[in-house]
Each structure stands twice: as C-alpha cells, then as structure tokens.
N, C-alpha and C positions, 0 to 999 in steps of 0.2 A: 391144468387145462381139463383134465378128466373130471375134477370136482365140479367145475363150472358147467360142463356138459350134463352131468348127472342132475345138478340142481335145475338147469333149464328144462330138462325132460320132465322132472317132477312137477315143476311149475306149469308146464304145458298140459300135463295130465290132470292136474288139479283144476286148471282153467276149463278144460273140456268137461270135467264132471260138473262143475258149477254151471256151465252153459246148458247142459242137459237138464239139470234141476230147475233152472230158471225157465227154460222153454216148457217144461212140464207144468210148472206152476201157472204160467201165463196161459197156456193152451187148455189144460184140462181141469182147472180148479174153479171152484165157485167163488173164490176171492178175486178172480181176474178182473171183473169190472171195477174193483176198488183200487187196483194197483196199476192198471193200464190207463195212461192219460189220454189216449186217443179217443176213448169213449166219452170223456168229458168234453173234448174239443168238438166232437160231432154233435153234442147235445142230446145224446140218447138218454142220459140219466135225468134230464129235466122233464117235468111234467107240464110245464107251461109253454104256451105258444109265444114266439117272439115276433116282434114287429119287423117287417122288412121294408126297406126303402129301395125303390128301383131308380136307377139313374141311367140316363141315356147319353151317349157320346154323340153329340151333333157337331159335325164338321162341315 
C-alpha cells in the first residue's frame, strides 16, 4: 500500500508541474495564439470580414 501511495504522490506532483508549465506557455508566450483554439473560434486571426445574416423570431 505504501508503494501505491508514493507512486500516486509522485504522479500528483508531476501533474502539478506540467500544469504550471502549460499555464505559463499559454499565458506568457508568443506562441499562445497558435496553440489556443479560442482565438480561432473568435475570428481574431482572420483579416477578412464575414457576412452576417440577421434572423428575427416572429411569433
């Protein structure tokens, strides 16, 4: 049981370290726009205007 507990603690610490690394890369790096998909969904990287269609719900 002690071996399993030690292994779980090590895995938790490794997971925590990778979480910090990932947060740093996404937050403070210049490559963040290329790896974060939210920017693509918002359309920030596109330079063209998109056509919008307005719909009205008439009840």
